[in-house]
N, C-alpha and C positions, 0 to 999 in steps of 0.2 A: 421420577426423574423425565426433565423436555430431552427429549432425541435433537444433537447436532447437528448442522446444517451440511445436506454434501462435502462442501467448499473448503467447511474444518473440517469432516472428519479427513479428505483430503490432504491438508497443507500436515493435519498432523499426523499423521501417518507419513507423508517423506519428510520432514522433518525424523519423525524416529526413524525410516530408513536409513537416512544419508547419516544420522548421526551416531549411529549402533552398528551399521552396517557394512557405511562408506559408498552403495549405491545410489540410485535414483530410483524413483517409484517409477512402475511401468505400469503404463494404462491397460485398462484389466477392458475385455473381450467389451462383455456388458454396461458397460458406462453409463451412469447418469449424463440423460440429454439433459441435462441443464449446463454440462461439464464440454458441452460438444461446442456454444456459444465463442466469438472470438472476442476479446475483451482485454481491458489492460483489468487490472488486482492488487494491491495492495496486500499482504502479508507479516501480521503483527507478531509479535512476543512476546507476550507478559508475563512477570512472575509474578507470585501469589500478591506480594501487597499490591500490585497495580504498575509497576518502575516498569517503565521501556527495555527489554533483553535483547530486540533485533527488528526493524523494521526493512521490509525492504520491497520495491514493487514499478508498477510497469504506466504508465498514464495510455500508452499506444499497445496495443496487444503483441507482441514477438513472436509469436508461437501461436498455431491455427485452433487450436482450441483453447479455453478457461482451461481445461485440468494443462494442460503442459505451462501456461501463465504460473497457474498456482503452485504449481511441486518447485516449478524452478525458482519461482521468491519465497519460498518457501525453504529452500535449502539455502539461498543463498541471506535470507533473513537469519538463521541459524548458523552461519557460517564465515558470511563477508562480510558481514557492517562496520565497515571501519570501522563506527562509536565502543565497540565493541571486543571479548575474544570471542573464538567458537566456541557454539553450546556443545557439555561435556553432556556423556549418556546418564548423567549421574543428577543431571539438572533438568534431563527432561517430566519428573513428577512432579515439578515445579512450578512447571511453565505453562502459561492461556492462550492458545493462540485466537485469533480475527483473523480473516478476511473482509473484506475491499472490495468491493468492484464495484467498476466504475463505467457512467456513463461517458457515450464520447462526446470530445471538447465543442464547446462554439466561443467563439470570437465576442467581447467582448467590453463596454469602456467597468469603469469602476463602478459610476452608479445601479447598474445591473447585479450589482454582488452581494448575496448576504454569505456569509461564515456558517451559519446554521445551517445550509441550507445549501451549500453550495464547495464546491472545495476548488481550490484556482492555480491556476499558470500563469507565472509570468515570463516574460522572454524578450529580451535584446539582437533575438538571430543566431545569436549566438549561446548565451548562457541561459539557461530557464530553472524555476524552482518551480518546486509544487509544494501542495499543503488540500490534507484529506480536509472533508467541510465538516462540523459537529465536531469539536475539540472542544474542551471546556474550558479553555485558559482564551482561545480566543471568541470574544464578543463582540466585536466592532470589526469594521471593515477593514479602518485604517488599520488597526490592531495586527490582519490579516495579511494585508499586505505591505510592512512591514517586513513580517517574519518570511513573505515570500522574497521579498528583493533582496533580506540580507542571507541571503540561502544561498541564492544566488549571484549573491556578491555583486549586486545593480543596487545598490543605497544611495549613492550618487548621480544614477542617471533620474533624470529629472518623468516621472509617468508620463506625461505626454508621445515620451519616444517610444516604449514599454509597449508590448502587445497584451492584455488580459484577455486569458481565458476561463473560461469557468464549466465544473462540472458538479453529475451528481451524485452520487457513491450510497452503497447499499451495506451496510456494517449487516458481517454472522460472526455470531461467536459461539 
């Protein structure tokens, strides 16, 4: 069996520690150097059948290390995603965890987007929506823009009044 990536192991441990013991996972003294990067990330929880069970992330890092970013987003995905009830201990064996680590984002025009390659952030300066790249159901730039605008409640705003940002994401499962 393939060894899980350190990002996934960290997220799984953080979820388990929080759901079972109600405490935050502490950073080990000999932390893997990949966890010392400063990046935004998303932690997604899925059931065995593929259904989403929780997903919380940050497009810009809020903490000094990716370790802290993953731990916080794992806890939030398991306990405060407003779309779901908190994860119960008996559910842990049915949950699969993935971690998306984001590159810094760059401002672009819509013609520079590709939903298979880039995630998208759209903002009017106050509201902001985000969508990760390479989602199975998002196969056109138009669909990607529509989804992000809806998430940000910007459907009625013309694209020329909005700022578009793209980023890459590496998924670890």
